C-alpha positions, -999 to +999 in steps of 0.1 A: -123-293+810-120-264+834-096-236+825-090-206+847-094-174+827-099-192+795-107-178+761-123-197+733-117-189+697-130-213+670-128-205+633-133-236+612-129-216+580-095-204+590-083-238+601-093-263+574-066-288+584-080-289+619-116-291+606-106-323+590-096-337+624-129-328+640-121-295+657-142-289+688-127-256+700-094-237+703-084-226+738-059-201+751-051-196+788-027-174+808-011-206+822+003-214+788+012-180+774+016-179+737+002-214+732-031-224+716-047-258+723-069-271+696-092-298+710-103-324+685-123-356+685-101-382+668-116-410+647-087-434+653-060-437+679-037-465+667-014-455+639+002-482+617+039-478+612+050-483+576+070-515+571+097-496+553+105-478+586+121-510+600+112-501+636+109-525+665+071-517+668+042-517+644+018-492+660+020-459+678-005-437+697-001-399+698-024-379+721-009-346+708+002-331+676+027-302+679+048-299+710+056-270+734+090-285+741+100-265+710+132-285+703+149-269+673+158-302+657+125-321+662+120-346+633+082-344+637+079-308+627+069-315+590+038-335+603+023-301+613+021-290+577-007-315+571-028-294+594-021-262+573+003-250+601+040-243+595+066-266+609+084-238+628+066-215+653+032-231+647+046-265+657+058-251+690+026-231+698-004-247+680-009-279+699-036-304+688-052-323+717-071-356+709-094-353+738-111-387+732-080-407+724-083-431+753-119-440+746-112-445+709-081-466+718-101-489+740-126-494+712-099-503+688-082-527+712-114-546+716-115-555+679-112-592+672-085-583+647-062-568+673-034-593+682-016-573+708+014-559+690+037-535+709+025-499+708+050-470+711+041-438+728+063-407+723+078-414+689+062-383+673+055-356+698+061-360+736+032-375+755+044-357+786+047-322+773+032-295+794-003-299+781-005-333+797-007-317+831-041-303+821-055-329+798-042-360+815-045-383+784-018-407+794-034-425+824-063-434+801-040-445+773-019-466+797-050-481+812-065-490+778-033-507+767-028-526+800-064-538+803-062-552+767-029-570+774-010-548+749+027-543+755+039-507+751+069-484+753+072-447+764+098-422+753+098-388+769+117-357+780+088-347+803+092-350+841+054-352+843+059-390+838+066-390+876+028-386+881+021-419+864+048-440+880+022-458+902+002-466+871+032-479+853+044-501+882+010-517+882+010-521+844+043-540+844+027-567+865+004-574+835+021-564+803+056-557+789+065-521+794+096-501+783+103-466+797+129-444+781+140-408+788+156-386+761+186-366+773+213-355+749+224-321+760+241-318+794+252-281+791+224-259+807+231-229+784+230-249+752+199-268+765+180-236+771+188-224+735+180-256+716+153-273+738+137-242+753+104-258+764+118-290+780+127-297+816+164-291+824+190-318+822+191-320+860+154-324+862+155-353+837+183-369+856+160-367+886+133-384+865+156-412+857+163-417+894+126-416+902+119-443+875+146-465+890+134-459+925+099-471+914+115-504+904+115-499+866+145-501+843+152-469+825+167-466+791+181-432+780+182-419+745+214-398+741+200-384+709+204-364+688+241-358+693+249-325+676+281-322+656+306-298+671+282-289+699+276-321+719+298-347+703+331-341+721+346-368+743+343-344+773+306-337+768+297-373+762+318-386+791+303-361+815+267-367+803+270-405+803+285-404+838+257-383+851+231-406+834+248-437+850+249-420+884+211-414+881+207-452+877+199-456+840+202-492+829+212-487+792+216-460+766+213-454+728+235-428+712+231-415+677+236-383+657+213-355+645+193-360+613+176-331+595+146-342+575+122-320+554+114-286+568+131-294+601+164-287+583+156-251+575+142-244+610+173-258+626+197-241+602+181-207+608+186-212+645+222-223+640+229-193+618+219-170+647+234-189+676+265-205+660+271-188+626+307-203+624+292-238+622+268-232+593+293-241+566+304-273+584+268-284+588+260-277+552+289-299+543+279-327+566+243-328+554+250-320+517+238-354+506+206-357+526+190-358+560+215-381+577+251-377+587+277-393+564+289-428+572+324-416+582+309-393+609+286-420+622+315-444+624+336-418+643+307-412+667+303-449+673+340-453+680+340-423+703+309-433+723+314-470+726+342-470+752+324-443+772+292-463+773+312-493+785+331-472+810+299-461+827+282-495+826+255-485+803+258-511+775+224-525+765+216-557+783+237-546+813+230-554+849+197-547+865+198-531+899+167-545+915+143-525+936+115-549+946+100-573+921+117-574+887+093-562+860+091-575+825+104-550+800+101-546+763+129-533+741+135-496+743+124-475+713+145-455+689+134-424+670+116-433+637+139-441+607+170-431+627+198-457+628+210-463+664+246-470+674+240-487+707 
């Protein structure tokens, strides 16, 4: 891997968690100011999803751990603690790259025991975060899944997915594929505060349009909806209207959940940005990670007519562009109940 002006700093003793993963080297480059990439050789690529999660897929593949998108609410933050990193700033700036993930995946998919279950990409950290522009792990992952006849789904906020649209349009001729874009914040000011490393809402709307122009259906995850910040009728109506105008074929809407150390990281941000909401959030989440049933019911009742208004109900019409591809069900975030 060529890096312009790179510096290499490896200290296995200081990074015991990474050493367990097979650390090759740690790389910093001016192109990614403030971010360190830890290149590792993974021993396995397929991750089995616990049955208790009750998700519509049994396996995931994650080429990266940690994410430069830096979303304040990211549910995957606690996973960084296994690597002896913290779930806050380290999660945003210490990104683990499984450089051999595609080769290991191909080997695992050739096993006689593999029966071709659906594999989900993007359920932990985003496969199209900025590092993907350098490491280009996804074409190899997509190719391995396609060649083995394995159906797969992709969930992303990253507009870099545009690069792989030709690969995906070829893949749908051979396997079931689902593509979903995450877009829950339409206000550009709030977006820059709460999802500082992600493409803008307008850029993601452009990605939705590009996916549709390529002849692929595009599901949109309007999630997480943030109480008192993005749950108003006005915000949801405007955002869903823009999503529909971009050509999305369906949506899923659900509220914020705050699990583990993500809760403290998010609440610290909230205290600085919207201190008047801290008490209300503490009340809403006083019993655990999930919003109370009455709030979830309210959100469902509020969103349902707006989803219908904009023609985004799941299973809605497919506006064809060329041959109709085969599509697997869109994915939802792990352990999070969906409303639509």
